[in-house]
N, C-alpha and C positions, 0 to 999 in steps of 0.2 A: 612614361611611353612605351605599349606594349612592345615585343620583339617584332620584328619582320615575321612573315612567312614562309617557308619553303613547301612547296608542293611537287610531291615525288609519286607520279604515276608508276606503276611495278615495283610497289615497296613491298618484296619478298625477303626471304630467309638469307640471301645473300648479301648482293653489292647492294642495295635496294638500301635495305636494312644498315651496312654500313654508312654509303651516303649519310643518312639520316642521324646515324650515331655523329658521325663528322660535323654535323650543321646544327645538330643539338645545343650547343654551348651559347649561339649565336640567334638564334632561328625557331619558331612553332612549326611544328613540324604537320603539315598537312599532308598523309598517306591516302594513298588508292593503289589498289588493284581488284580483280573482280572478287575475290575470297574476303576479303576485307569489310565491315570488321570483326567478323569471325575468326580469321587466320591470325587477329593480334599477336597473340602469344606466342607465335613460330618466331615474330622477328626477334624476339630478345631483348625487348627497349625497358624493360621492369625498371632497372636502375635510374632512368633518364625522370625528372620533373613530370608527372602524368597530366598535367594541367598544361602541356607544352606541348601533348600529340594528341592529333585526334584523326583516326582512322575513317576512311568513306567508302562506298564501294562504287567501284565502276560497273554502270548499268549500261553506258551508251553515250555519242555526244554530249546531251544535256548536263550530264552528270557531273562535270568538270565545271562548269558554272555554277552547277547546285552547288558542289562543293566547297567552290572558294568561300559563297555566299554565307553559305554555314559557317564555316570558319572562322568570317570575319564577324560575324553576331557570337561566335562563340569568344572571339579575340577584337571587344570592339575597339576602333582606330587602327587595327593592323593591317598593313598593307602587302601583298604579297612583291616578294623579291627576288625569290628562286622559283623558276621552274623546270624540271629534270622529266624528262618522257623516257625512263628507262626500261618499259615494257618491251620486248624483244619480238623478231619475227618468229613466227609458229615454225617448229624444226620440221620441214617437209622435204629432206633428199631423197633424191631416188632418181634414176633414169627417166628423161624427158618423155619418152613416150609413154612410158608407164604413169606419168600425173596427169591430171583430168583440172578442166579449167577452173572446176571448185577447189581444186589445192591450190590453184594460185592466186585464187579471188582470197580463201584465207588468209594468205600471205599478205596480199598488197591490200588487207584490212589495216594489219599495223601499221601500214602509211597514212590511211585516212583517222586511224587512231593521233598518229602524230601531228597531221593536219588539226583535228578537233582541240586536241592539249593545244596547240599553238594557237586557235582561235580565241580560245577562255583565256589563256594567261598572257599575253601579249597586250590587250587592253589593259590589265591588272597591271602589268609593267609599267604600261605609258601611265596611268593614274598615280601608279609611285615614282615618278619621275626618274624611270629607269631599272634596270637590272638583269638578271642572267637567264637565259634559257636552253637548255643543252639537250641536245637529244642524241643518246646512245645509239652506236653504229656495231657492225662489225666488219670483218676481214673482206666480207662480199660485198658490203659499202660500194669498193673501188675496183673491185676484180671480181668478177663469177666463176666461179669451177665448174669443172664437168659433176653431173648431176644434184644442181644447187638453181635448176632455172627458175621453179616456185618461188624462192626465196629471194634470189639475189636482187630481181627488177623491185620489188619492196624495198631490201635497202639501201638500192642506188634511187629510190623516190625519197625516203625519207630523208638522204644526204642531199641530194638538190631541193629541198623545201627548206634545208639548216639552211641553206649556201644562200637561196632567195631571201626569205627574214632574215638573215643576216646585211645582205646588203640593202634591204628595205628599212630596216629599223634601226639599225645601227647609229646613225646620226638623230636619231630619237632616243639615246640613251639606252635602248634597250642590247645587250651583247647576248648574241646568239651564236653557240657552238657545237661544233657534233666532233664526238669522240668515238673514234674507231678502236673496240676492243679486239685487237689480235691475239687470239691466243682462249685456252680452256684456261676457266675461272675456279679457283679453288674452293666449292661449297661442298657440302656433305652429299646433295645431290650427283654431284658430278665423281666423285670420290666412290660413291655406293655404284656407280655404272663402271667405272675405270681402275678403279683402286687409287691406292695413294702415289702419288709423283714425287721423285726428285725435289729438292729444292731449287727454287730457280726456273720450272719446268710450268708453270701454271702461276696465272695473276693471284694475288689476296685480295680480297675483296676491301678489305680496308686500305691497302694502296691504292687502291683504283678512287676508293674517296677522297684520300689525298688529293689524288691528280683533279678530282670535281673541285674541291674545296680552294685549290690554287686557281682555276678558271674564274670562279666567281671572286676573289679576290682581286682581279687582275684591274689593272689601271685602265680607263679609257682611251689612253696615249698608247697602249702595246696590249692589243688584244687579239686574244687565237679565235681563230675561225675554226679551225679544223686541227688533231692532233691526234696521232695513233700511240698505243701503247702496248705493249708487247712483254712477256717473260724474258729475261736475259737468254733460255736455254730455245725459245721459239726460232723456229724458222722461216725466214719470210723474203 
């Protein structure tokens, strides 16, 4: 039997790649982003079996279904058992009166993408007799700070989507979880902007990935719908 497929949208060189690495021993990896497959080398997954990795470009709503179809042709008989929507909300902070409607719409598009992703993944999970769908959130998924009006609405919408889907599809074997990532993630990009940080003040991508793996392994009698994770020194 071929391994089950894990679809990761927002597969970048930080947390997305870490989630892929955590799932690699048990799943075939279907990776998506706007820059894939051209940027696959940035994910540093060369040590993984390359016949278990397939990268597909995100070009809009239809590309999710196209990627699933292509992956199942690549791995005949394989079923999608995991979907992770990790692509974040565009970074658009700033005073409300300085932001435009277009800024707001750009942020809201991340909620539309989570919607499109879920509409493609849930039928595949149902066809596989269940599986896990995880949507990544942020601190502003639950509380909106000053100067984050353009971003917070989209984050709230993604959280609401995850909650609604969990209630609609849980009894059919689809575990939908929303993960609030509360704090800065220790990536090369963040380190380059803000400098190195002391231990315990930033989230490590590999540790985030372990949390996602724990969610995927949960038994149906004790599913998590939402959890929040933060480094030990984060103020909250």
